[in-house]
N, C-alpha and C positions, 0 to 999 in steps of 0.2 A: 222444546223450549218456547217457540213462538206461539203455539196454540193457547197456552194459558195466558200469555200476555195479551193476545187478541181478545180473548173472552173477558179478561179483567179490565182492559183498557178501552175496548171498543164498545163495551156494554153487552147486555145479553143479546143473543141472536134474535133478529127480527122474525116474528112468526107470521105476520100478516103478508100475504102475497103482494098486496098493493104497496106496502112499505118497502118490500124487497125490490119491486120494480122501480119505485121512485129512487131508491138508493143506487140501483144499477144505472138508471138514467143520469143521476148526478155524477157518478164515476165516469160513465162514458162521455158525458159532456166535458168534464174537466180534463180527461185525457185528450180529447179533441183540441181543447183550448191550449193545453200545454204543448202538444206536438206542433200545432199550427204556429204558436208563438216562437217555438224553437226554430222552425224551418222557414218562416215567412221571409226573412231577408234574402233567402236564396232566389226566390221569384221576383224580388224587388230590388235587385242590385243596382240596376241603372237608375230607377226613379230616386232611390235613396242617395245614390252618388250625385245625381244632378241637384237634388234639394240641398245637400250639405256642401256641395262643391268639393268633394273628395273623390279619389280614384275608386273604381269598382273593386279593385283588389283590397283596398282598405276597408270597404264596406263588407267584403267577404270575411274579413277578420272578425266581424261581429258574430259570425257563426262559429269560428274557431275559438274565440274567447268564451263563448257560451259552452262549447263542448269541453274545453279544458277546465272551466270552472266546475262543471258537473263532475268531471273525473277527479279533480283534486279535492272537492269539498264533500262529495256524497258520503264516503265512509266516515270521516271525522264528524260530520253533522249528524249522521244516523247514530253514531256511537254516543254523541253528546245528548241527543234527544231520546235515547232508548227508554228512559224511565218516564217520559212525559205521557200523560193520558192521550190516547190516539186521537180523540175528537179535538182536543186542544191543539195538538200538533198539526192535524189536518187544517184547522182554521188558521193557525199561524202561518203554515206554509202557503196556503191559499192567499193570505193577506200579503205576504212578502212577494209572491209571484204577481199578484194584482198590482202592487205598488210598482214593481219593476216594469210591468207591461204598460201601465198608465204613464209612467215616466218616459218610457221609450216612445210612446205615441205622441206625447205632448211637447217634447223637447225641440229646440231649434239649434242644437249644436251636437256635433258628432261625439265629443267626449261624454256628454251627459247621456247620450244614447248608449254608449258603451257601458256606462255605469248601470243603466236600466237592464241591459242584457246580462251583466254580471249578477245583479240581484235575482233575475229569473233563473240563471244557471245555478245559483246557490240553492234555490228552492226545488229545483228539478229533481235532483237525486233523492232527496228526502220524500218528495211527492210520490215517486214510483214505489218506494218501500211501503208507503201507507196504502196506496191503491191495491197492491197485491194482497195485503192483509185484509182490507175491507172486502175485496172481491171474494176471498176465501170465506169470510164471515157471512156474506150474503148468500152463498151457495147453499142450495137445498141438497140433501143427501142424494148422491148419484148424478148430480147436475153441475158439478164444478167446471167441467169443460164448457158447457153452454154459458154459464155465468162469466167465465173468463172471456169467452168470445164476445159477449155483449159489451163488457167493459172495454175490451181492446178494439171494438169496432170504432170507437172514437179515435183511437190511435191510427187505425187503418184509413179512416176517412180523411184525417188531417194530412196524411201523406200525399193526397191527391192535390191539395191546394197550391203548393209552390210550383208544381209542374204546370197547372192551369194558368197561374199568374205569369209564368215565364213565356207562355204562348200568346199572351194578350198583345195586341199591336203596340200599345204605348210603352211596353217594358223592354223593348229591344234596342 
């Protein structure tokens, strides 16, 4: 069922190796950004707490709100957007995620930060369904494992960030 949708909505498979590499780089980069944004508050609990004058436990709720938002909205939003052209959906999800990230970075109040995290969480579940489909579309025959590894290298790399931030002298 999903293979015809992928072909119809993601466009014809890219034949140029350079375009495939570029597509994989975009996907790896966006997975890095999404996972970094998801987990960044973990490594910055104290600085965020100090900046907004709220308890660290309340800042930790930013991670919880994000996770619950993803869990509660992923299936309904994927169902609602199932008929959208993949490229349009990818661009829309990227725009919503970017808006939430910029809002989170630019705010000066905790409630607005929570709204930014909520927007990012809504885009998150839809984002992963798109990434998996695009990764499959970019894979050359017999190399789907390698293609998946390249795309998810962004994910793996992003998992290192919060741990490194937690170890920095100013964040304890």
